[in-house]
C-alpha positions as CSV (number, residue, x, y, z in Angstrom):
1,M,0.0,0.0,0.0
2,N,1.1,3.5,-0.7
3,P,0.1,6.7,1.2
4,V,-0.6,9.6,-1.3
5,T,-1.4,13.3,-0.8
6,T,-0.5,16.4,-2.8
7,I,1.6,18.1,-0.1
8,A,5.0,16.6,-0.7
9,K,6.5,13.9,-2.9
10,V,9.4,11.5,-2.2
11,G,10.5,9.3,-5.1
12,N,7.3,7.4,-6.2
13,R,5.5,8.2,-3.0
14,S,3.5,11.4,-2.3
15,Q,3.0,12.0,1.4
16,S,2.1,14.5,4.1
17,M,4.9,16.0,6.2
18,G,3.9,13.7,9.1
19,T,4.2,10.7,6.9
20,L,7.5,12.0,5.6
21,L,8.9,11.9,9.1
22,R,7.7,8.3,9.5
23,L,9.1,7.4,6.1
24,A,12.5,8.8,7.1
25,A,12.5,6.5,10.2
26,L,11.4,3.6,8.0
27,L,14.2,4.3,5.5
28,I,16.8,4.1,8.3
29,A,15.2,0.9,9.6
30,G,15.1,-0.4,6.0
31,I,18.8,0.3,5.5
32,C,19.6,-1.7,8.6
33,V,17.6,-4.5,7.2
34,G,19.5,-4.3,4.0
35,C,22.8,-4.7,6.0
36,S,21.6,-8.0,7.5
37,A,22.3,-11.4,6.1
38,A,21.1,-11.9,2.6
39,S,19.4,-15.2,3.3
40,T,15.6,-15.3,3.7
41,K,13.4,-17.5,5.7
42,A,11.2,-18.1,2.6
43,D,13.7,-20.7,1.3
44,K,13.9,-22.7,4.5
45,P,12.3,-26.1,4.8
46,A,8.5,-26.1,5.1
47,P,7.0,-26.3,8.6
48,A,4.7,-29.2,9.4
49,A,1.1,-29.0,8.1
50,T,-0.1,-28.2,11.6
51,Q,2.2,-25.3,12.6
52,P,3.4,-25.0,16.2
53,K,2.1,-22.0,18.0
54,A,4.6,-19.2,18.3
55,A,5.1,-18.0,21.8
56,V,3.5,-14.7,22.5
57,S,1.9,-13.2,25.6
58,V,-1.6,-11.8,25.2
59,A,-2.6,-9.1,27.5
60,P,-6.2,-9.1,28.7
61,A,-6.8,-5.9,26.8
62,D,-5.7,-7.6,23.5
63,A,-7.9,-10.6,23.9
64,A,-10.9,-11.0,21.6
65,P,-14.4,-10.7,23.2
66,P,-16.6,-13.8,23.0
67,A,-17.9,-14.4,19.5
68,A,-21.4,-14.1,20.8
69,Q,-20.7,-10.4,21.4
70,T,-19.3,-9.8,17.8
71,A,-22.1,-11.3,15.7
72,G,-20.4,-14.7,15.6
73,F,-17.1,-13.4,14.3
74,D,-14.5,-15.3,16.4
75,G,-11.5,-13.0,17.0
76,A,-9.6,-15.6,18.9
77,R,-9.9,-18.1,16.0
78,A,-8.9,-15.3,13.5
79,F,-5.8,-14.7,15.6
80,E,-4.8,-18.4,15.2
81,Y,-5.1,-17.9,11.4
82,L,-2.8,-15.0,11.7
83,R,-0.3,-16.9,13.9
84,A,-0.2,-19.8,11.4
85,Q,0.7,-17.5,8.6
86,V,3.5,-15.9,10.5
87,T,5.1,-19.3,11.2
88,F,5.8,-19.7,7.5
89,G,8.2,-16.7,7.7
90,P,8.6,-14.1,5.0
91,R,6.1,-14.7,2.2
92,P,6.9,-12.6,-0.9
93,S,5.3,-13.5,-4.2
94,G,6.8,-16.5,-5.9
95,S,8.5,-17.8,-2.8
96,A,8.2,-21.4,-1.4
97,A,6.8,-19.9,1.8
98,L,4.0,-18.2,-0.1
99,G,3.2,-21.5,-1.8
100,R,2.8,-23.1,1.7
101,T,0.6,-20.1,2.7
102,Q,-1.6,-20.8,-0.4
103,E,-1.9,-24.4,0.7
104,Y,-2.8,-23.3,4.2
105,I,-5.5,-20.9,3.0
106,N,-7.0,-23.5,0.6
107,S,-7.0,-26.2,3.3
108,Q,-8.9,-23.8,5.7
109,L,-11.4,-22.9,3.0
110,V,-12.0,-26.6,2.3
111,S,-12.6,-27.3,6.0
112,F,-15.2,-24.4,6.0
113,G,-17.0,-25.9,3.1
114,C,-16.1,-23.1,0.7
115,H,-15.7,-23.4,-3.0
116,A,-12.6,-21.6,-4.1
117,D,-11.0,-21.0,-7.5
118,D,-7.2,-20.7,-7.8
119,D,-6.5,-18.1,-10.5
120,D,-2.9,-18.4,-11.6
121,F,-1.2,-15.6,-13.6
122,T,2.3,-14.2,-14.3
123,G,3.3,-10.9,-12.7
124,R,5.6,-8.9,-15.1
125,T,7.7,-7.2,-12.5
126,P,11.0,-5.1,-12.5
127,I,12.8,-8.1,-11.1
128,G,11.4,-10.6,-13.7
129,D,8.4,-12.7,-14.3
130,I,6.8,-14.1,-11.1
131,H,4.2,-16.8,-10.8
132,M,1.3,-15.4,-8.8
133,K,-2.1,-16.8,-7.6
134,N,-5.3,-15.3,-6.5
135,I,-7.7,-17.4,-4.5
136,V,-11.3,-16.5,-4.9
137,V,-14.2,-17.8,-2.8
138,K,-17.6,-17.5,-4.5
139,I,-20.7,-17.8,-2.2
140,P,-23.6,-17.6,-4.6
141,G,-26.8,-15.7,-3.9
142,S,-30.2,-15.7,-5.5
143,G,-29.8,-12.2,-7.0
144,R,-27.5,-10.6,-9.6
145,D,-25.3,-8.4,-7.4
146,I,-21.9,-9.3,-5.9
147,I,-20.3,-7.9,-2.8
148,L,-16.5,-8.5,-3.1
149,L,-14.2,-8.6,-0.1
150,L,-10.5,-8.3,-0.6
151,T,-7.3,-8.9,1.2
152,H,-3.7,-9.6,0.1
153,Y,-1.7,-12.4,1.5
154,D,1.8,-11.8,0.2
155,T,4.5,-9.9,2.2
156,V,7.0,-7.3,1.1
157,R,10.3,-8.7,-0.2
158,I,12.4,-7.7,2.9
159,D,14.6,-10.0,4.8
160,N,13.1,-11.4,8.1
161,F,9.8,-9.6,7.4
162,V,7.0,-11.9,8.6
163,G,4.1,-9.4,8.2
164,A,1.9,-10.1,11.2
165,N,-0.1,-7.0,10.5
166,D,0.8,-6.5,6.8
167,S,-0.8,-8.8,5.6
168,A,-1.5,-11.7,7.9
169,S,-4.1,-9.7,9.9
170,S,-6.5,-8.9,7.0
171,T,-6.1,-12.4,5.6
172,A,-7.0,-13.8,9.0
173,V,-10.2,-11.6,9.1
174,M,-11.2,-12.8,5.6
175,L,-10.6,-16.5,6.5
176,E,-13.0,-16.1,9.4
177,M,-15.5,-14.3,7.2
178,A,-15.3,-17.3,4.8
179,R,-16.0,-19.7,7.8
180,L,-19.0,-17.7,8.7
181,Y,-20.6,-17.4,5.2
182,C,-19.5,-20.7,3.5
183,G,-20.8,-24.2,3.8
184,A,-24.2,-26.0,3.9
185,K,-25.1,-24.4,7.2
186,P,-23.4,-21.0,7.3
187,V,-23.5,-18.9,10.4
188,H,-24.6,-15.9,8.3
189,R,-26.0,-15.5,4.8
190,L,-27.0,-12.5,2.7
191,R,-30.6,-12.2,1.5
192,S,-29.8,-12.3,-2.2
193,D,-26.4,-10.9,-3.1
194,S,-23.5,-13.2,-3.8
195,L,-20.5,-12.8,-1.5
196,W,-17.1,-13.2,-3.0
197,I,-13.9,-13.2,-1.0
198,A,-10.6,-12.7,-2.8
199,F,-7.2,-13.5,-1.3
200,L,-4.8,-11.6,-3.6
201,D,-1.2,-12.1,-4.5
202,G,1.3,-9.5,-5.5
203,E,0.0,-6.4,-3.6
204,E,3.5,-5.4,-2.6
205,A,6.1,-3.8,-4.9
206,Q,8.5,-6.5,-5.9
207,Q,11.5,-4.2,-6.4
208,V,13.2,-3.4,-3.1
209,I,16.3,-1.1,-2.8
210,N,18.2,-0.8,0.5
211,G,15.3,-2.4,2.3
212,V,12.7,0.0,0.9
213,A,10.0,-1.2,-1.5
214,Q,9.8,0.9,-4.6
215,W,6.1,1.3,-5.0
216,S,4.7,2.4,-8.3
217,D,1.5,2.0,-10.3
218,E,3.3,-0.6,-12.4
219,D,5.0,-2.4,-9.6
220,S,2.2,-3.1,-7.1
221,V,-1.3,-4.6,-6.7
222,Y,-0.7,-7.3,-9.4
223,G,-3.4,-9.5,-8.0
224,S,-6.0,-6.8,-7.8
225,R,-5.3,-5.6,-11.3
226,E,-5.5,-9.2,-12.6
227,L,-8.8,-9.8,-10.8
228,A,-10.4,-6.6,-12.0
229,A,-9.4,-7.3,-15.6
230,R,-10.7,-10.9,-15.5
231,L,-14.0,-9.7,-14.1
232,A,-14.3,-7.1,-16.8
233,L,-13.7,-9.7,-19.5
234,S,-16.2,-12.2,-18.0
235,G,-18.8,-9.4,-17.6
236,D,-19.0,-10.0,-13.8
237,L,-17.5,-6.6,-13.0
238,K,-20.9,-5.1,-13.9
239,R,-22.4,-7.2,-11.2
240,V,-20.1,-6.0,-8.4
241,K,-22.1,-3.6,-6.2
242,A,-19.3,-2.9,-3.8
243,V,-15.6,-3.8,-3.0
244,V,-14.5,-3.8,0.6
245,L,-10.8,-4.1,1.2
246,A,-9.1,-4.7,4.5
247,D,-5.4,-4.1,4.9
248,M,-3.2,-3.7,8.0
249,I,-6.1,-3.9,10.5
250,G,-4.6,-5.9,13.3
251,D,-2.8,-3.1,15.2
252,R,-3.1,-3.3,18.9
253,N,-3.8,0.4,19.0
254,L,-6.3,0.4,16.1
255,H,-7.1,3.7,14.4
256,I,-8.8,3.3,11.0
257,R,-9.5,6.6,9.2
258,R,-11.6,7.3,6.2
259,E,-9.4,6.8,3.2
260,G,-9.4,9.6,0.6
261,N,-9.9,7.5,-2.5
262,S,-12.8,5.4,-1.2
263,T,-16.4,5.7,-2.3
264,P,-18.3,8.0,0.1
265,W,-21.6,6.1,0.4
266,L,-19.7,2.9,1.1
267,T,-17.4,4.5,3.6
268,D,-20.4,6.1,5.4
269,I,-22.1,2.7,5.8
270,I,-19.0,1.1,7.4
271,W,-18.2,4.0,9.7
272,S,-21.8,4.5,10.8
273,T,-22.0,0.8,11.6
274,A,-18.8,1.0,13.6
275,G,-20.2,4.0,15.5
276,R,-23.5,2.2,16.2
277,L,-21.5,-0.8,17.6
278,G,-19.4,1.5,19.9
279,Y,-16.2,1.4,18.0
280,Q,-15.7,5.2,17.5
281,S,-12.2,4.9,19.1
282,E,-11.1,2.4,16.4
283,F,-13.0,3.8,13.4
284,L,-12.1,7.5,13.6
285,N,-14.5,9.9,11.9
286,D,-11.8,11.9,10.2
287,S,-9.9,11.5,6.9
288,Q,-6.5,10.5,5.7
289,G,-5.2,11.1,2.2
290,P,-5.6,8.6,-0.6
291,V,-3.7,5.4,0.0
292,G,-2.5,3.4,-3.0
293,D,-3.9,-0.1,-2.4
294,D,-5.8,-3.1,-3.8
295,H,-9.1,-1.1,-4.2
296,D,-7.6,1.2,-6.8
297,P,-8.0,-1.0,-9.9
298,F,-11.7,-1.2,-9.1
299,V,-12.1,2.5,-8.3
300,H,-10.5,3.2,-11.7
301,R,-13.0,1.0,-13.4
302,G,-15.9,2.8,-11.7
303,V,-16.7,0.2,-9.1
304,P,-17.6,1.5,-5.6
305,A,-14.9,0.5,-3.2
306,V,-13.6,1.3,0.3
307,D,-10.2,0.7,1.9
308,M,-10.2,-0.1,5.7
309,I,-6.6,0.5,6.5
310,D,-4.8,1.7,9.6
311,F,-1.7,3.2,8.1
312,E,-1.1,5.9,10.8
313,S,-0.6,3.4,13.7
314,Q,2.2,1.6,11.9
315,G,4.8,3.9,13.5
316,T,8.3,2.8,12.6
317,F,7.5,-1.0,12.3
318,W,5.8,-0.8,8.8
319,H,7.8,-2.8,6.3
320,T,10.4,-3.8,8.9
321,P,11.1,-7.1,10.7
322,Q,9.4,-5.6,13.8
323,D,6.0,-6.3,12.2
324,N,5.5,-9.4,14.3
325,L,3.0,-11.0,16.7
326,D,3.6,-8.4,19.5
327,K,2.2,-5.7,17.3
328,V,-1.2,-7.3,16.7
329,S,-4.3,-8.0,18.7
330,A,-7.1,-10.5,18.6
331,R,-9.4,-7.8,19.8
332,S,-8.6,-5.6,16.8
333,L,-9.4,-8.5,14.5
334,A,-12.7,-9.1,16.3
335,I,-13.6,-5.4,16.0
336,V,-13.0,-5.3,12.2
337,G,-14.8,-8.6,11.7
338,H,-17.8,-7.4,13.7
339,V,-18.1,-4.2,11.7
340,L,-17.8,-6.2,8.4
341,V,-20.5,-8.7,9.4
342,E,-22.9,-5.9,10.5
343,S,-22.1,-3.7,7.5
344,L,-22.9,-6.3,4.8
345,P,-26.7,-6.2,5.1
346,Q,-26.6,-2.4,4.8
347,I,-24.4,-2.6,1.7
348,E,-26.7,-5.2,0.3
349,K,-29.7,-2.9,0.8
350,H,-28.1,0.2,-0.7
351,G,-29.8,1.5,-3.8
352,R,-32.9,-0.7,-3.4
């Protein structure tokens, strides 16, 4: 993802002065990463199919409330999906570790009773062609419209970066959403709209220099661009009523602001739902500048889309090896999942 405003520009990234200061800290951290050993965990032997739980202490304030209090969304279960991804180590596109992550996602979806399509494609990147894969769950409805949920599951190509928040957190939320809505006896169902959930590859820029990802329109959001193009060719893009993207939503100190490139009516539904549920401290009713992210290819094609992203709370751990389990919270996952579950019926009713 890429924060964008018109106040100042650094390389390929336009940012506010506050973000510039954070970027300077990140650049220093990134250089230190670049000075570390060149080996990456992605090429180490695969863990067992059932991963050992990584040791991490969970403060009471970080624990998820009971699922009965969050419309059936189980934040503790979602945290285990997050933890499992982190055990694979760094997961950049095309790596063996990301292949194991794909197997893990698919195995979970099968256990939920989901039908998922593996959409393979080639990302033409500045560092060469990379095999990528989108995983798309399609839960059919009786009507024509589709609500599309998005997350990316790859991590940036930085040594020792395990991406607990970016992107294991949003992937964990979408896995739990799949559990709730899939199967013969789903916990939830929409009245008529189809619900599609896409796990996207290749969100991160593939070229990294001195530990800093070189984000550009051409080197980013490969999976989202591929999915939008395929849906346009099949004619299904016209059926997509709304796209809801989650990215970096596991912060222990969660502060999600209205993103400047998101569709207003869709943003209003999600933020009003969060307010009604008592999450005003987590879904702040103020704005941040546009953030380059997986919703952009859909916005550019005229599809309503919203990006739920907590970029401001990243501090100095964004795109550094410090993005690990002690930065994320089961409670935050539960809050975002609760808001999603309660927002879907309102999105479905919009325009009717």
